[in-house]
Each structure stands twice: as C-alpha cells, then as structure tokens.
C-alpha positions as CSV (number, residue, x, y, z in Angstrom):
1,X,0.0,0.0,0.0
2,X,1.1,3.6,-0.7
3,X,1.8,6.1,2.0
4,X,-0.9,8.3,3.2
5,X,-0.3,12.0,2.3
6,X,-0.1,14.2,5.3
7,X,-2.4,17.3,5.2
8,X,-0.5,20.5,5.6
9,X,-1.3,24.1,5.5
10,X,0.3,26.1,2.7
11,X,2.9,27.6,5.1
12,X,3.7,24.1,6.5
13,X,3.9,22.8,2.9
14,X,6.4,25.5,2.0
15,X,8.5,24.8,5.1
16,X,8.4,21.0,4.3
17,X,9.5,21.7,0.7
18,X,12.3,24.0,1.9
19,X,13.5,21.3,4.3
20,X,13.5,18.7,1.6
21,X,15.4,21.0,-0.7
22,X,17.9,21.7,2.0
23,X,18.4,18.0,2.7
24,X,18.9,17.4,-1.1
25,X,21.4,20.2,-1.3
26,X,23.4,18.7,1.6
27,X,23.3,15.3,0.0
28,X,24.5,16.8,-3.3
29,X,27.3,18.6,-1.5
30,X,28.5,15.5,0.3
31,X,28.3,13.5,-3.0
32,X,30.4,16.1,-4.8
33,X,33.0,16.1,-2.0
34,X,33.2,12.3,-2.3
35,X,33.9,12.3,-6.0
36,X,37.0,10.6,-7.0
37,X,39.6,12.0,-9.3
38,X,38.5,9.6,-12.0
39,X,35.0,11.0,-11.8
40,X,36.3,14.6,-11.9
41,X,38.5,13.7,-15.0
42,X,35.5,12.1,-16.6
43,X,33.4,15.3,-16.1
44,X,36.3,17.4,-17.5
45,X,36.6,15.1,-20.6
46,X,32.8,15.3,-21.1
47,X,33.0,19.2,-21.0
48,X,35.9,19.1,-23.4
49,X,34.0,16.9,-25.8
50,X,31.0,19.2,-25.7
51,X,33.2,22.2,-26.4
52,X,34.7,20.4,-29.4
53,X,31.2,19.6,-30.7
54,X,30.2,23.2,-30.3
55,X,33.0,24.4,-32.6
56,X,31.3,22.6,-35.5
57,X,27.9,24.3,-34.9
58,X,26.6,27.3,-36.7
59,X,26.0,30.6,-34.9
60,X,22.2,30.0,-35.1
61,X,22.5,26.5,-33.5
62,X,24.8,27.9,-30.8
63,X,22.2,30.7,-30.1
64,X,19.4,28.1,-29.8
65,X,21.5,26.0,-27.4
66,X,22.4,29.0,-25.3
67,X,18.8,30.2,-25.1
68,X,17.7,26.7,-23.9
69,X,20.5,26.6,-21.4
70,X,19.6,30.1,-20.2
71,X,16.0,29.1,-19.7
72,X,17.1,26.0,-17.7
73,X,19.4,28.1,-15.6
74,X,16.7,30.7,-14.9
75,X,14.3,28.0,-13.9
76,X,16.9,26.4,-11.6
77,X,17.8,29.8,-10.1
78,X,14.2,30.7,-9.4
79,X,13.9,27.6,-7.2
80,X,16.8,28.5,-5.0
81,X,16.4,29.9,-1.5
82,X,18.0,33.2,-0.5
83,X,20.8,31.3,1.4
84,X,21.5,29.1,-1.6
85,X,21.6,32.1,-3.9
86,X,24.0,33.8,-1.6
87,X,26.3,30.7,-1.5
88,X,26.1,30.4,-5.3
89,X,27.0,34.0,-5.8
90,X,29.9,33.9,-3.3
91,X,31.3,30.8,-5.1
92,X,30.9,32.5,-8.5
93,X,32.7,35.6,-7.2
94,X,35.6,33.4,-5.9
95,X,35.8,31.7,-9.3
96,X,35.7,35.0,-11.2
97,X,38.4,36.5,-8.9
98,X,40.6,33.5,-9.3
99,X,40.3,33.6,-13.0
100,X,40.9,37.3,-13.4
101,X,43.9,37.3,-11.0
102,X,45.7,34.9,-13.4
103,X,45.3,37.2,-16.4
104,X,48.2,39.1,-17.8
105,X,48.1,42.9,-18.5
106,X,47.7,42.2,-22.2
107,X,44.8,39.7,-21.6
108,X,43.1,42.3,-19.4
109,X,43.4,45.0,-22.0
110,X,42.1,42.6,-24.7
111,X,39.2,41.6,-22.5
112,X,38.3,45.2,-21.6
113,X,38.4,46.2,-25.3
114,X,36.2,43.3,-26.3
115,X,33.7,44.2,-23.5
116,X,33.8,47.9,-24.7
117,X,33.0,46.7,-28.2
118,X,30.1,44.5,-27.1
119,X,28.7,47.4,-25.0
120,X,28.9,49.8,-28.0
121,X,27.3,47.3,-30.3
122,X,24.5,46.7,-27.8
123,X,23.9,50.4,-27.2
124,X,23.9,51.2,-30.9
125,X,20.9,48.9,-31.3
126,X,18.9,50.7,-28.6
127,X,15.7,52.7,-29.4
128,X,14.8,55.8,-27.3
129,X,12.9,53.8,-24.7
130,X,15.8,51.4,-24.1
131,X,18.3,54.3,-23.9
132,X,16.1,56.1,-21.3
133,X,15.8,52.8,-19.3
134,X,19.6,52.3,-19.5
135,X,20.3,55.8,-18.4
136,X,17.8,55.5,-15.5
137,X,19.4,52.3,-14.3
138,X,22.9,53.9,-14.5
139,X,21.6,57.0,-12.6
140,X,20.1,54.8,-9.9
141,X,23.2,52.7,-9.6
142,X,25.4,55.9,-9.2
143,X,22.9,57.3,-6.7
144,X,23.1,54.2,-4.6
145,X,26.9,54.2,-4.7
146,X,26.9,57.9,-3.6
147,X,24.4,57.2,-0.8
148,X,26.7,54.3,0.4
149,X,29.7,56.6,0.4
150,X,27.8,59.4,2.1
151,X,26.6,57.0,4.9
152,X,30.1,55.7,5.4
153,X,31.4,59.2,5.7
154,X,28.6,60.2,8.1
155,X,29.6,57.2,10.2
156,X,33.1,58.5,10.5
157,X,34.8,56.4,7.9
158,X,37.3,58.0,5.6
159,X,36.7,57.2,1.9
160,X,39.4,57.6,-0.7
161,X,38.1,56.3,-4.0
162,X,41.0,57.6,-6.0
163,X,43.7,55.9,-3.9
164,X,47.0,56.8,-5.3
165,X,45.6,59.1,-8.1
166,X,46.8,62.2,-6.2
167,X,50.0,60.8,-4.7
168,X,52.9,63.2,-5.3
169,X,55.7,61.1,-4.0
170,X,57.4,61.2,-0.6
171,X,57.2,64.3,1.6
172,X,60.9,64.7,1.8
173,X,61.9,68.1,0.5
174,X,62.5,70.6,3.3
175,X,62.1,74.4,2.7
176,X,65.4,76.2,3.5
177,X,63.5,79.2,4.8
178,X,60.8,77.9,7.0
179,X,61.7,74.2,7.4
180,X,58.4,73.0,6.1
181,X,58.3,69.7,4.2
182,X,57.1,69.6,0.6
183,X,56.5,67.2,-2.2
184,X,58.8,67.3,-5.2
185,X,56.2,68.9,-7.4
186,X,55.7,71.7,-4.8
187,X,59.4,72.8,-4.8
188,X,59.9,76.5,-5.6
189,X,61.8,76.6,-8.9
190,X,64.2,79.4,-8.0
191,X,65.6,77.8,-4.8
C-alpha cells in the first residue's frame, strides 16, 4: 500500500519543501566532495567533448542551445532559497576573482576592449525607450553608490576612491627658509 499523504497548511507545505530542498542540497554537497579524481576527470573530458562539438555548430545553432540553457538556468535559479543564492553568488565571485587574478596585462586589455566593443554594439541597437531605461538604471546605480559613500562618511569612515591618483611622491623636501616639508612637485623653482 502507498503512503498516506499528510495534510499540511500552505505555510507548512512551504516549510516542508524547503526542508526537503535543503536536505537534497546537503546530500549533493556530500556526494560532490566524495567524487574521486577519476570522476572529476570524466566530467572534464565530457565538458571538453561538448566544447569540441560546439566548434562545429553554426551561430544559429549555438544561439538556440544558449537560449535553452539560459531558460534551464533561470528555472533552476528561481527555485533557490536566499541562502542558496548567496552561497552560489559567493562561489561564483571566488571563481571570477581567481580567473581574473591569473590574467596578464595584455589579456586584461584585450578583455576590456572586447567588452567595450560589445557594449557599444548593444547600445547602438537601442531605441529611445531602451536608452532612457539604461540611463535611469545607471543613474540609480550611481545614486546608490553615492548614498553608500555618504553613509560611510557620516559614520566616521574616511573614503578615498582615487587611492594613489593624487600621490605626489614622498614628503621629503625641506624648505630652506621655514623648514616645512614639501612634495617634489611643490618645490619652488628658483631655490
């Protein structure tokens, strides 16, 4: 005989589903930690094979595959709890930081130029409404950044966004008349 379904209120059902999801996430985490090197190599090889197959696809086929993957990722992300989202975002930040820290100056310049070109291409296709929306988003983002800096300053923190932008070297030049110390760029020319 089958199990009898327990009657739960909607809030109890939500809590139950969240518990099940959390237990599944813990099992998945444990399983991932227990993977052997052979399994990890098999996964790497599978990813490599997929990337080789993608090289032979047309741009339209790649776009279709990417759209389907994006839909799956969005569906999966919408099911995550806030804690899981925070964990996922932190892990992604760590991966991004590790990847960018290994880039050379030339690679960084190339990456920035490519991003600049993509942004220009995207913005050139905007109509007036999209341009207004983009500007409003940028304005809001800047306002939030300013508010954050203002709150930090009000709390007594010293904010120096420019860092070394105004650094004039060591304060090592002593005035022969008054004994005051100056930066090299502040020296009087006739002395």
